C-alpha positions in Angstrom: -73.0 -52.7 -18.7 -69.9 -53.2 -15.7 -68.0 -56.1 -15.4 -68.3 -57.9 -12.2 -64.5 -58.2 -10.6 -63.4 -61.3 -9.8 -61.7 -59.9 -6.4 -65.3 -58.9 -5.1 -64.9 -59.4 -1.0 -66.7 -61.7 1.4 -70.2 -60.0 2.6 -70.1 -58.3 5.6 -72.7 -59.5 8.2 -75.2 -57.1 9.9 -77.4 -57.8 12.7 -81.2 -56.8 12.6 -81.7 -56.1 16.3 -85.3 -57.3 16.2 -85.6 -57.4 19.9 -88.5 -55.6 22.0 -86.4 -54.8 24.9 -82.8 -53.4 25.9 -81.5 -56.5 27.8 -82.1 -59.0 25.1 -80.0 -56.6 22.6 -77.3 -56.3 24.9 -76.7 -59.9 25.9 -76.4 -60.3 22.7 -73.9 -57.7 21.5 -72.0 -58.3 24.5 -70.6 -61.4 23.6 -69.6 -60.7 19.9 -66.9 -58.7 18.0 -67.5 -55.3 16.4 -65.1 -55.6 14.1 -66.8 -58.9 12.5 -70.1 -57.7 12.9 -72.6 -54.5 12.3 -75.9 -53.6 13.7 -79.1 -52.9 12.3 -81.6 -50.5 14.1 -84.9 -50.7 12.4 -88.4 -48.8 13.4 -89.7 -50.5 16.2 -86.2 -50.3 18.2 -86.0 -46.9 17.2 -89.3 -45.9 18.2 -89.5 -47.5 21.3 -85.8 -46.4 22.7 -84.9 -43.6 20.3 -81.5 -41.8 20.1 -80.1 -42.9 23.4 -80.0 -46.5 22.5 -77.9 -45.4 19.5 -75.7 -43.8 22.2 -75.2 -46.9 23.8 -74.2 -49.0 21.0 -71.9 -46.4 19.5 -69.7 -46.7 22.7 -69.7 -50.3 22.0 -67.6 -49.4 18.9 -70.4 -50.9 16.6 -71.4 -49.7 13.1 -74.8 -48.8 12.9 -77.2 -49.1 10.2 -80.3 -47.0 11.3 -83.0 -48.6 8.7 -85.7 -46.2 9.0 -86.6 -46.8 5.1 -87.6 -42.8 4.6 -90.2 -41.7 2.4 -91.1 -38.1 2.3 -90.9 -35.0 0.2 -87.9 -33.3 -0.7 -87.7 -30.8 2.1 -88.5 -33.3 5.2 -85.9 -36.0 3.7 -83.1 -33.0 3.6 -83.8 -32.3 7.2 -84.2 -35.9 8.2 -80.7 -37.1 6.8 -79.3 -33.7 8.1 -80.6 -34.9 11.7 -79.4 -38.7 11.2 -76.2 -38.2 10.1 -75.9 -36.0 13.0 -75.8 -39.4 15.2 -72.2 -40.2 13.6 -73.8 -43.7 11.9 -72.6 -46.0 9.6 -75.5 -46.2 7.4 -79.3 -45.3 6.8 -81.8 -45.8 4.2 -84.4 -44.0 2.0 -87.0 -45.6 -0.6 -85.8 -45.2 -3.9 -89.3 -45.2 -5.3 -89.9 -41.9 -3.4 -88.2 -40.6 -6.6 -85.2 -38.8 -7.9 -86.0 -35.8 -6.9 -86.4 -37.2 -3.0 -83.3 -39.2 -3.3 -81.4 -35.8 -4.8 -82.4 -33.9 -1.4 -81.2 -36.7 0.9 -77.7 -36.6 -0.8 -77.7 -32.8 -0.5 -78.0 -33.3 2.9 -75.0 -34.9 3.3 -72.5 -32.4 2.3 -72.5 -30.4 5.4 -70.8 -33.5 7.2 -67.1 -34.9 6.9 -68.1 -38.3 7.4 -71.4 -38.8 6.2 -73.2 -41.8 6.7 -73.5 -44.5 3.6 -77.0 -43.5 2.0 -78.8 -46.7 0.6 -81.8 -46.9 -1.3 -84.6 -49.6 -0.8 -85.7 -51.0 -4.0 -88.4 -53.3 -2.9 -89.5 -55.3 0.4 -88.5 -58.7 0.6 -91.9 -59.3 1.6 -93.3 -58.0 -1.6 -94.8 -60.1 -4.6 -95.6 -59.4 -7.9 -99.1 -59.5 -6.9 -98.0 -56.8 -4.5 -96.6 -54.9 -7.6 -100.1 -55.3 -9.3 -102.3 -53.8 -6.5 -100.4 -50.4 -6.3 -100.8 -50.0 -10.0 -96.8 -51.5 -11.4 -97.3 -53.2 -14.4 -93.3 -54.2 -14.4 -92.4 -57.4 -13.2 -90.5 -57.6 -10.0 -87.0 -57.9 -11.4 -87.6 -55.1 -13.7 -88.9 -52.7 -11.3 -86.2 -53.2 -9.1 -83.4 -52.8 -11.5 -85.5 -49.6 -12.4 -85.1 -48.4 -9.2 -81.2 -49.2 -9.1 -80.6 -47.4 -12.3 -82.3 -44.5 -10.4 -80.4 -44.7 -7.2 -77.5 -45.3 -9.2 -78.1 -42.1 -11.2 -78.7 -39.9 -8.3 -75.4 -41.1 -6.5 -76.4 -42.9 -3.8 -73.9 -45.6 -2.2 -75.9 -48.3 -3.4 -79.6 -50.7 -2.7 -80.8 -53.2 -0.4 -82.5 -56.1 -2.7 -83.4 -59.6 -2.7 -80.5 -61.9 -3.3 -81.7 -63.4 -6.6 -81.3 -59.7 -8.5 -77.9 -59.4 -6.7 -75.6 -60.2 -9.0 -77.9 -58.3 -11.9 -77.5 -55.4 -10.0 -73.4 -55.7 -9.8 -73.3 -56.2 -13.5 -75.2 -53.5 -14.6 -74.1 -50.8 -12.3 -70.6 -51.9 -10.9 -68.6 -52.9 -7.8 -68.5 -49.5 -6.1 -72.7 -49.6 -6.3 -73.3 -51.5 -2.6 -75.6 -54.2 -2.5 -77.6 -54.9 0.9 -79.2 -58.3 1.0 -82.0 -58.8 3.9 -84.1 -61.9 4.5 -80.8 -64.3 5.1 -82.1 -68.1 6.5 -80.8 -71.4 7.1 -82.0 -73.6 4.9 -84.4 -74.9 7.1 -85.4 -72.0 8.8 -89.4 -70.8 8.3 -89.1 -68.0 6.1 -92.1 -66.0 7.8 -93.5 -63.3 5.8 -90.7 -63.2 3.2 -91.1 -64.0 0.2 -87.8 -64.0 -1.6 -85.2 -65.3 1.3 -81.7 -65.7 0.6 -80.4 -69.4 2.3 -77.1 -69.1 3.9 -76.0 -71.8 1.8 -76.7 -69.9 -1.3 -74.5 -67.1 -0.4 -71.4 -67.5 -2.5 -73.5 -67.9 -5.6 -74.2 -63.9 -5.6 -72.5 -60.8 -5.3 -73.5 -58.9 -2.4 -71.9 -56.6 0.2 -73.8 -57.1 3.1 -76.1 -59.3 4.7 -78.5 -58.6 7.2 -79.5 -61.0 9.4 -82.9 -60.9 11.9 -84.9 -63.5 12.8 -82.7 -66.1 12.0 -80.2 -64.8 15.1 -82.6 -62.9 17.5 -85.1 -66.3 17.5 -82.3 -68.8 18.1 -81.6 -70.5 21.1 -77.8 -70.2 20.5 -77.4 -67.1 18.7 -73.9 -66.2 19.4 -73.3 -69.6 18.2 -74.9 -69.5 15.2 -73.7 -66.0 14.2 -70.3 -67.4 14.5 -71.1 -70.3 12.2 -72.8 -67.8 9.7 -69.4 -65.9 9.9 -66.8 -68.8 9.4 -68.9 -70.2 6.3 -69.4 -67.0 4.9 -65.2 -66.0 5.0 -64.4 -69.5 3.9 -63.4 -70.0 0.4 
């Protein structure tokens, strides 16, 4: 069991670009500092705009988390991670539930690159519940299931996991400070959780030990997203 350092850094902010058009994307990112914020491109935007969107954003010097949550057989995983790594992105994701064999092949694909992306494993979606686990035949409690997948991720030497905020501190305690923890589902305390079963309120962030927080609809549905982003940044970086 690892000991959590008292010198953990404040979490960095990743903005999930949950938009349906490029204009909205650039209306936001043209007004923010790439030294303060990173960007996440998920399935919908990648399907619609593809690699060209990544190239356009990279010209603005933002770090990009390409979050496709890959889940496939080892051979396809190796090929997919190899192609993603050629894009020069900062971080990408696979599903830990795909098995250690799949994560091993994903990790092997990175060996051919001088500056490979961080490789992060999804433990569970923040929309998941105990009922969802039961429906797919998993008898463990949600916390035990997340910790088991985090343990497997660590064993196969990936860089860290995506998980709900409530378990971030325990993952750090079990697997060490260098094992990255990415927490999505970030909300202001009075905001709608939408389809999320596990949200982490901005006002709770300092209770947990996490490396990155992913903020989507809290910002993309805001009437003043730039103001709210810098409000969050100031809160996170004030001790």
